[in-house]
C-alpha positions in Angstrom: -0.1 -7.2 -4.3 -2.9 -7.0 -7.0 -3.9 -3.7 -9.0 -7.1 -4.0 -11.1 -6.9 -1.0 -13.8 -10.5 0.2 -15.1 -9.5 1.7 -18.4 -11.0 2.3 -21.7 -7.6 1.6 -23.4 -6.2 -1.4 -21.8 -3.8 -2.0 -24.8 -1.8 1.2 -23.4 -0.5 -1.1 -20.7 1.1 -3.7 -22.7 4.6 -1.9 -23.1 4.9 -1.2 -19.5 4.0 -4.9 -18.2 6.4 -6.5 -20.8 9.4 -4.0 -21.0 12.1 -2.7 -18.8 13.5 -4.1 -15.8 10.2 -3.8 -13.7 8.4 -6.3 -15.8 9.9 -8.9 -13.6 7.5 -7.7 -10.9 4.5 -8.4 -13.3 5.8 -11.8 -14.7 6.5 -13.5 -11.4 3.4 -12.0 -10.0 4.9 -9.8 -7.2 2.6 -7.1 -8.7 -0.5 -8.7 -10.2 -2.1 -6.2 -12.7 -5.5 -7.1 -14.1 -7.1 -4.6 -16.8 -10.9 -4.2 -17.0 -12.7 -2.1 -19.8 -15.9 -0.6 -18.6 -17.0 -1.0 -22.1 -17.4 -4.7 -21.6 -20.2 -3.7 -19.0 -21.9 -1.2 -21.0 -25.4 -1.8 -22.6 -26.8 -1.3 -26.3 -25.2 -2.2 -29.5 -22.7 0.7 -29.2 -21.7 -0.2 -25.6 -21.6 3.5 -24.8 -19.6 4.6 -21.9 -20.0 8.4 -22.0 -22.5 11.1 -22.8 -23.1 14.9 -22.8 -22.8 16.9 -19.7 -25.8 18.3 -17.9 -25.8 22.0 -18.1 -24.1 22.2 -21.5 -20.2 22.7 -22.2 -17.7 20.9 -24.4 -16.7 17.3 -23.9 -18.1 14.3 -22.5 -18.5 12.6 -19.3 -17.9 9.0 -18.4 -21.3 7.0 -17.5 -21.5 5.9 -13.9 -23.4 2.7 -14.7 -20.8 1.0 -16.7 -18.1 2.1 -14.1 -20.3 0.4 -11.4 -21.0 -2.9 -13.1 -17.2 -3.0 -13.8 -16.4 -2.4 -10.4 -18.8 -4.7 -9.0 -17.3 -7.4 -11.3 -13.9 -6.7 -9.9 -15.1 -6.9 -6.4 -16.7 -10.4 -7.2 -13.3 -11.7 -8.4 -11.2 -10.2 -5.6 -13.4 -11.6 -3.0 -11.9 -9.7 -0.2 -13.1 -9.2 3.3 -12.1 -5.6 3.2 -12.4 -4.3 -0.2 -9.4 -2.8 -2.1 -9.5 1.0 -2.2 -10.8 2.5 -5.2 -8.5 5.1 -6.5 -9.4 7.9 -9.2 -6.5 9.9 -10.9 -7.6 13.3 -10.7 -6.4 17.0 -10.5 -8.1 17.6 -7.0 -6.0 14.4 -5.7 -3.1 14.3 -3.4 0.1 14.8 -5.2 2.0 11.4 -5.5 5.2 11.4 -3.8 7.8 9.0 -2.5 6.1 8.5 0.9 2.9 7.6 -0.8 4.6 5.2 -3.2 6.3 3.4 -0.4 3.2 3.0 1.5 1.3 1.3 -1.8 4.3 -0.8 -2.1 3.5 -2.4 1.2 0.0 -2.7 0.6 -2.3 -5.4 -0.9 -3.1 -3.1 -3.9 -6.0 -1.1 -5.2 -8.5 -0.5 -8.0 -7.3 2.1 -10.2 -9.7 4.1 -12.3 -8.4 5.9 -15.3 -10.8 8.9 -16.0 -11.2 10.0 -19.7 -12.9 12.9 -21.4 -14.0 15.6 -19.1 -14.0 13.2 -16.2 -16.4 10.6 -14.3 -20.1 11.2 -13.4 -19.6 12.8 -9.9 -22.3 10.6 -8.1 -20.2 7.5 -8.9 -17.3 9.3 -7.3 -19.3 10.3 -4.2 -20.5 6.9 -4.0 -17.3 4.6 -4.5 -14.1 6.4 -5.0 -12.0 6.3 -1.7 -9.1 8.4 -2.6 -7.9 10.6 -5.5 -4.3 10.9 -6.5 -2.7 13.6 -8.8 0.7 13.5 -10.6 1.0 17.4 -10.5 -0.7 20.6 -11.5 -1.2 19.9 -15.2 -4.0 17.9 -17.1 -3.4 14.5 -19.0 -5.9 13.1 -21.8 -6.6 10.2 -19.2 -5.5 8.6 -16.2 -3.6 5.8 -17.8 -0.1 7.5 -17.7 -0.8 8.3 -14.0 -1.7 4.7 -13.3 1.3 3.6 -15.0 3.6 5.8 -13.1 2.1 4.4 -9.8 2.6 0.9 -11.1 6.3 1.6 -12.1 7.0 3.2 -8.9 5.7 0.4 -6.7 7.0 -2.4 -8.8 10.7 -1.4 -8.5 10.5 -1.3 -4.7 9.4 -4.9 -4.6 12.3 -7.3 -3.5 14.0 -8.9 -6.2 12.9 -6.6 -9.1 16.0 -4.5 -9.3 19.5 -6.0 -10.0 20.8 -4.4 -6.8 18.1 -4.7 -4.2 19.6 -1.6 -2.4 19.9 0.6 -5.2 16.3 2.4 -4.8 17.4 3.2 -1.1 19.7 5.8 -2.7 17.3 7.4 -4.8 15.9 10.9 -4.4 13.5 11.4 -1.7 14.2 8.1 0.0 14.6 8.3 3.9 18.0 6.7 3.4 19.0 10.3 1.8 17.0 12.1 4.7 14.5 12.9 1.8 17.1 14.9 -0.2 18.0 14.7 -4.0 20.2 12.1 -5.3 23.9 13.1 -6.0 25.2 13.3 -9.7 26.5 10.1 -11.3 29.4 9.5 -13.7 30.7 6.7 -15.6 33.5 6.0 -18.2 35.5 7.3 -19.8 37.2 9.5 -17.0 37.4 12.5 -19.5 34.7 13.2 -22.1 34.9 16.3 -24.4 37.4 17.7 -21.9 35.3 17.4 -18.8 36.8 15.0 -16.2 35.1 13.0 -13.6 35.5 14.6 -10.0 38.4 13.8 -8.4 36.8 12.6 -5.1 34.9 9.8 -6.9 38.4 8.8 -8.2 40.2 8.7 -5.0 39.4 5.3 -3.7 38.5 6.6 -0.4 35.1 5.2 1.0 34.7 8.1 3.4 35.6 11.0 1.2 33.5 9.6 -1.7 30.5 9.3 0.9 31.0 12.7 2.2 31.2 14.3 -1.4 28.0 12.6 -2.4 26.3 14.0 0.7 27.4 17.3 -0.1 26.5 17.2 -3.6 23.0 16.0 -2.5 22.7 18.9 -0.2 24.0 21.5 -2.6 21.2 20.1 -5.3 18.7 20.2 -2.8 19.2 23.5 -1.7 19.3 24.8 -5.3 16.4 23.0 -6.8 14.1 21.7 -3.6 14.9 24.0 -0.8 11.7 23.0 0.9 13.1 19.4 1.0 16.0 20.6 2.7 13.9 22.6 5.3 11.8 19.4 5.9 15.1 17.3 6.7 16.3 20.3 8.8 13.1 20.4 10.9 13.4 16.5 11.4 16.8 16.9 12.6 18.4 15.0 9.7 21.1 17.3 9.1 24.2 17.3 11.3 26.8 20.0 12.1 29.0 19.0 9.1 26.1 19.4 6.9 25.1 22.9 8.2 28.6 24.0 7.9 28.7 22.8 4.3 25.5 24.6 3.4 26.7 27.9 5.2 29.7 27.8 3.2 28.2 26.9 -0.1 25.6 29.9 0.6 28.6 32.1 1.0 30.1 31.3 -2.4 33.1 29.9 -0.7 35.0 27.3 -2.4 35.0 23.9 -1.3 37.8 22.6 1.1 37.3 19.0 1.1 39.3 16.9 3.5 40.8 13.7 2.7 40.1 11.3 5.7 42.1 8.2 6.1 39.9 5.3 5.0 40.1 2.1 3.2 40.4 2.2 -0.6 38.0 0.6 -2.9 
């Protein structure tokens, strides 16, 4: 898997590629990241990569020609029969979610264009951009942070990157959780500032712990992301026990956990 990044600030990527657990993916080549500066493909003494916008207005626009030459250099180096898609991070793009990340993690990669200033000359977008991605309804000063978010999300899904290869399967939004939010997590000490770890987690019963986590996942999703809960319901991922718990929780009744007979941890 290879990602070529077109950016005016390649130095911003150094911490991502050399820090944290996902650096393994870059170090051993599971995710091959190559940085390209369009300024290296600009002309003139000043290697200009932007200019004023036709029609007036504040801000500068990234020039099409340096981006085109940079893209052609990438294509020449990749030498692919089927060109990798060129992705632009933009407010008009599809919002990035777990499903999209999972698809990218199973792909051969892409060319990621990090816009700056007021944006990119629309003619370049119309001719060469294959897909646009957004992180949400807000504006960043450039596409680099969005590109790093995609790289990090993709890298942690690669086999052998995380210490526990199954850990990402229990992340929020993962199909293993039926697309719901993850449950809360606790660690030592058992009591901190007068607050104890939930007794279910200390019980040692596998089935009780699993049910508690499922119910907490349902509760948090219903409270914070009800649309995800409705999606899971429409997809037939909620069973009768799930629905009974949600009905009880919506009525404000106290939980009555049952302690099943199960092998202790």
